[in-house]
C-alpha positions in Angstrom: -47.1 -74.9 29.5 -47.7 -76.4 26.2 -50.5 -78.8 27.4 -52.3 -75.6 29.0 -52.2 -74.0 25.6 -53.4 -77.2 23.9 -56.3 -77.7 26.3 -57.0 -73.9 25.7 -57.4 -74.2 22.1 -59.4 -77.4 22.4 -61.8 -75.4 24.4 -62.2 -72.6 22.0 -62.6 -75.0 19.0 -65.1 -76.9 20.9 -67.1 -73.7 21.6 -66.5 -72.5 18.0 -67.8 -75.8 16.4 -70.8 -75.7 18.7 -72.0 -72.4 17.6 -71.3 -73.1 14.1 -73.6 -76.0 14.1 -76.4 -74.6 16.1 -79.4 -74.2 14.1 -81.3 -70.9 14.6 -85.3 -70.6 14.1 -86.8 -67.7 13.1 -89.4 -65.8 15.4 -91.3 -64.7 12.3 -93.4 -61.4 12.3 -96.6 -61.3 10.1 -94.8 -59.3 7.5 -91.8 -61.6 6.9 -93.7 -64.9 7.4 -94.4 -67.6 4.8 -97.6 -66.3 2.9 -99.8 -69.4 4.2 -98.9 -68.6 7.8 -99.9 -64.8 7.6 -103.4 -65.1 8.2 -102.9 -67.2 11.0 -100.6 -64.9 12.8 -103.0 -62.2 12.1 -105.7 -64.4 13.9 -103.2 -64.9 16.8 -102.6 -61.3 17.2 -106.4 -60.6 17.4 -106.7 -63.0 20.1 -103.7 -62.3 22.2 -103.1 -58.6 21.4 -99.6 -59.8 19.8 -98.4 -62.8 18.3 -97.2 -65.3 20.9 -93.7 -66.3 20.0 -94.7 -70.0 19.9 -97.0 -69.3 16.9 -94.4 -67.0 15.4 -91.8 -69.8 15.5 -94.5 -72.3 14.2 -95.0 -70.1 11.4 -91.7 -71.5 9.5 -94.2 -74.5 8.8 -98.0 -73.5 7.8 -98.7 -77.0 8.2 -97.3 -77.2 11.8 -99.2 -73.9 12.8 -102.3 -74.9 11.1 -102.3 -78.4 12.8 -101.6 -76.8 16.2 -104.3 -74.1 16.0 -106.9 -76.8 14.7 -106.1 -79.5 17.5 -106.0 -76.7 20.1 -109.4 -75.5 19.2 -110.9 -79.0 18.9 -109.5 -79.6 22.4 -111.0 -76.3 23.6 -114.4 -76.6 21.9 -115.1 -80.2 21.2 -114.1 -82.1 24.3 -116.4 -82.9 27.4 -113.7 -80.9 29.7 -114.1 -77.8 31.5 -111.3 -75.0 31.6 -109.8 -76.5 34.8 -109.9 -80.0 33.3 -108.2 -79.0 29.9 -105.5 -77.2 31.8 -104.9 -80.1 33.8 -104.3 -82.2 31.1 -102.0 -79.6 29.2 -99.9 -78.6 32.4 -99.3 -82.2 33.2 -98.0 -82.8 29.6 -96.1 -79.7 29.9 -94.1 -80.6 32.9 -93.4 -84.4 32.0 -92.2 -83.2 28.7 -90.2 -80.4 30.6 -91.2 -77.5 28.4 -90.5 -74.5 30.3 -92.3 -72.2 27.7 -95.5 -73.8 27.9 -95.7 -74.1 31.7 -95.5 -70.3 32.1 -97.8 -69.6 29.2 -100.3 -72.1 30.6 -99.9 -70.7 34.0 -101.0 -67.2 32.6 -103.7 -68.9 30.8 -105.1 -70.6 33.9 -104.7 -67.0 36.0 -106.8 -65.4 33.2 -109.4 -68.4 33.4 -109.5 -67.9 37.3 -108.4 -71.5 37.8 -108.0 -72.2 41.9 -104.7 -71.3 43.0 -104.2 -74.5 44.9 -104.8 -76.3 41.5 -102.4 -74.1 39.5 -99.7 -74.6 42.2 -100.0 -78.5 42.1 -99.7 -78.7 38.6 -96.6 -76.0 38.5 -95.0 -78.7 41.3 -96.1 -82.1 40.0 -97.9 -82.3 43.5 -101.4 -84.1 44.0 -104.6 -81.9 43.5 -106.8 -81.6 46.8 -110.1 -82.3 44.6 -110.0 -86.2 44.2 -111.9 -86.1 40.8 -109.5 -83.6 39.5 -106.6 -85.6 41.0 -107.9 -88.7 39.2 -107.6 -86.8 36.0 -104.4 -85.5 36.6 -102.9 -89.1 37.4 -104.8 -90.5 34.3 -103.1 -87.7 32.0 -99.7 -88.6 33.8 -100.0 -92.4 32.8 -101.1 -91.5 29.2 -97.8 -89.4 28.7 -95.6 -91.8 30.8 -97.1 -95.3 29.6 -97.2 -93.7 25.8 -100.8 -94.8 25.9 -100.1 -98.3 26.8 -102.7 -98.3 29.7 -103.9 -101.1 31.9 -107.5 -101.8 32.6 -106.9 -100.5 36.1 -105.7 -97.1 34.9 -108.9 -96.3 32.8 -111.2 -98.0 35.6 -109.7 -95.3 38.2 -110.7 -92.7 35.6 -114.3 -93.9 35.4 -114.6 -94.4 38.9 -114.0 -90.7 39.6 -117.0 -89.8 37.5 -115.5 -89.5 34.1 -116.5 -91.2 30.6 -115.0 -93.2 28.1 -115.1 -90.1 26.0 -112.5 -88.6 28.5 -110.2 -91.2 28.0 -109.9 -90.0 24.3 -110.4 -86.4 25.1 -107.0 -86.6 27.1 -105.3 -88.3 24.3 -106.4 -85.3 22.1 -104.8 -82.9 24.9 -101.9 -85.2 24.9 -101.4 -84.8 21.0 -101.9 -81.0 21.1 -99.0 -80.6 23.7 -96.7 -82.8 21.6 -96.8 -80.2 19.0 -96.1 -76.9 21.2 -93.8 -79.0 23.5 -91.5 -80.4 20.8 -91.5 -77.3 19.0 -90.2 -75.4 22.1 -87.7 -78.0 22.6 -86.4 -77.9 18.9 -86.5 -73.9 18.6 -85.6 -72.9 22.1 -88.7 -70.5 21.9 -88.1 -67.2 23.7 -90.6 -66.7 26.4 -92.7 -63.8 26.0 -92.8 -60.9 27.9 -96.5 -61.5 28.8 -95.8 -64.7 30.3 -92.4 -63.9 31.9 -93.9 -63.6 35.4 -94.8 -67.1 35.6 -91.2 -68.3 34.5 -90.7 -72.0 35.4 -87.9 -74.3 35.7 -87.7 -77.9 36.2 -84.9 -77.4 39.0 -86.3 -78.3 42.5 -87.5 -75.1 44.5 -85.4 -74.1 47.5 -86.5 -75.2 51.0 
């Protein structure tokens, strides 16, 4: 009997210490955010109609929120990639980094941008894209992530042979850096998924046959 009681006490203590050491991160509102983050959250609300939870969590650090918004804007406006190509890079990193929040959010973004359904499905499942040029980009983005940028000449040549340029090589790195900021934030803060993205919830678990 005593060993059972002792085991029960050990379990309870383990759960208690785990809850005591867990760090909670605030999902800020515009009102309670640090002063330097307020205007950035206001611009997020203007763009989305609400403040996405990712931005609300990032607001804890004005430096992080500004870095994320700046790199995101640069990736969107200054690369030589179209909307579908940008999402291929973003989603490939989201999946490889295991970011459930960003997988759902970017699925919603792709649907709003009218990205082809077969491309969306492939990116969510980590399977080849039917279009050979887009598939070459997906494979290259995957190699940049997995190899941590330590690419072989063959990796770059395959991208160029598909019709991309040397600028694209570096644009993919911009996209990879952009996703590190959001993916890592979501891992650390366990950012709750917004209702507007909930229909596209994603799990790394295998799909049932």
